[in-house]
N, C-alpha and C positions, 0 to 999 in steps of 0.2 A: 148357198155357195154354188156357183156355176161349175158345171163340168168343164174340166180343163181339156184343151185341144191336145195336150201331151200326157194323157193318162199313162201311156206306156213308160213314161219317165218316173212315175211314182214308185218308190221302193216299198215293197211289201215284205213282211216276214215270211220265211219259207214255212209252208205248212208241214213239211216232212223233212227234218234235217238228216235222217238216215238215208233217204233217197238222194239228197244232195251229195252226201259223202260217197254213196255207192256209185253215183254218176262219175265223180272225179276219180275214184279208184279204178273204175273200168277204163277211163280215159288214160290214166297213167299206164295201165297194163297194155292198152292198145298201142300207145306211143312206144313203149318198151319193145313190143313185138315188132313194130315197124322198124325201129332202129336195129334190132337184132337181124332182121331180114336184109337190111341194107349193109350189114357187115360191121356195124359199130360195136365196140365193147361196152360192158356194163358201166364203166367209169364215165365214158362219153354220154351214155344214155342218162345217167344220173345228173350230170352237169346240165345237159340240154333240157330235160324235163323239169328239174328244179328251177332253172332260169325262167322257163315258161310259166311255172306256177308263181314264182316271185313277181313276175310282171302282172299276172292276172290278179294277184292279191297284194298289190302295192300298198304299203302302209299309208301312203298319202290319200288314197281313195277308199281303202278298206279299213275302217276305223276299229273294227273288232279284232279279237285275237285270231290268229291264223287258224284255219281248220286243222284238225288232227292229222288228216291224210298228208299234209305237206311235210310232216316229220317222218312219215313212213315210206317215202318214195323209194329209197334204196332197197328196203325189204321187198317191195312189190317187184322192182326191177330184177333183183336176184332170183326171186321165185320164177319169173317169166323166163329169164335166161337159163336157169337150171332145167326147167321143163322143156325148153326148145333145143338145148344142146344135145346133139346125138351122143348116145352112150356106146362105149365099146371101142 
């Protein structure tokens, strides 16, 4: 079998699913921090971040079950907003 000119298009299984999840959780938290700093509330952040993840993991192109972190978005946002909100 000849080597394809488009090797980068070949889908491979992730060698480390935990690292994949950690990457996306970090991204969710980073986006939440950015939206907090821009003055948006947690409800807006949840809507925006969930919409971005829905686009990334569109059922038409993502044939597998959605990753677990997609259902934990609000918890991560609430944690970031709680940590960043000034106390007192």
